[in-house]
N, C-alpha and C positions, 0 to 999 in steps of 0.2 A: 504494500500500500504506500502511495506517495504522501508526502507531507501536505500536499495540496488537494488530495482527494477528500471528498466529504462523505460523512456517514450521518444517517438520521438518528436523532436522540429524542426520547420522550423527556420533556422538562416540565417542571411545575413553575409556571410564571408567577402565580400567587397562591399561597396556601389558603385554606379556608380560615376566615377570621370571624369570631363572634365575641361580643362583649356588650358593655353598657356605656352609653354616652350620657353625661350629666352636664348641667349648666348651673353654676352656683350651688352645687350639691343636690340639685333636684333632677329627676329624669328629664332628658331632652326628648319628650314625646313628639313624634312627627318630624324629627330632623331627617334631612336627606344625607345619607352617607354615600359619597361618590369615590370610587376607586379608579385611578388612571394607571394603566400599565404600558410601558414602552419596552419593546424588545426586538421588533422586526422593522420598524420604521419610526420616523419622528412623530407621526400623528398618534400612534398608540391605539389603545382600546380602552373604553370607559364603560363601567357599569355602575349601578347604584341601587340602594335599598332604602327603605324608610324605617326609622326606629318605631317600636311599639310604645304603648302607654308607659312602660317601665324604662324606656330608653334603650331597650335591647335591640341589637342588630346582628345579622348573620350574613356574611359574604361567602359565596361558594368558591371552591377551588377553580383555578384557571390553569389548564394544561395545554401544551402544544407539542408538535413534532418539529424540530429544527434540524437543519443540516449544518454540521460543524466539521472542520478539518481537525486533525490531531493537534495542531498548534494553535487553534482558536480557543480563547476562553470566553465562555458564555457570560454576558453581562446584561442586566435588565434593571429597569427602574419602576418603582411603585410609589404612588402618592395616594393618600386618603384624605379627603376634605369633607368637612361637615358643614351643611348649610342649615342655619337655625336662627329664627328671629331676624331674618333679613341680613344676617352676617355670615361670613365665610371663615372657617377655621381649618388650617392645615394641622392635622393630628398625626400624620405618619408620612415620612419620606425616606426611602431606602434605595440604595443601589446594591444589588446582590449578584453573586456569581454562583451560588448553590443552585443545583437543578433539582434538588430533592424536596419532598413535601416537608413543610415546617423548617425549611432551610433559613428563613429569615431570622429566627431566634434559636435555631438548633433544637427545637422542641415545641411543644404546645404550651402557650402561656395560660396559666390558671388565674381565674378572676381578673380577666382583661377588662380594663375600664379606662375611660377617657373623660377628663373634666375639661370642658371647652375653655375655661378661663385660665388653665395652666399654660405655662410657657413651653415652647418646643425646646427640648434639650437633646444633646448628643448622647447616645447610648452605645457602649462598647459591646459589639457582637462579633461573632466569628464570621469571616467571609463576607462582610457587608459594612456599609456606612449607614447608620440609622439615626434619624432625628425624629423624636416623638414627644407628644404631651401625654401619652398613655402610660399606664402602670399595670403591673401584674404581680401576683404574690410569689409565683415560682414558675419554672419551666419544667414540664414533664417530658423527659427524653423519650423518643420513640423506642418501643420494645421493652420499656421498663414497667 
């Protein structure tokens, strides 16, 4: 196989996310949670869900098949914004290279929650650059 030949790989563009959105400590009921993903072109792909009366949201997994040469490193970007009370809040921005499910945080975040009035902070994670205003109690590793 040549260094320039390409093979198809199944990749997880975005792992499933679920959690609770609050505003000033109260559930952000009816908030629009929008996820933008960029991996194959500059336009990217966008999907969205609405929070329920408790501020709960759930975004499904996004997968794709991509062609990569042996010397190509897969990179992609994710942004999650929340629209609530006529305001826009960036709660998650990450550039990642992991192709695996839950590669963003190297596992499943437990008690994932986002307070819209919190500042975006840098979080040290493996194989990624993450900025988020969200918090979680622990990360459950896959297979544990």
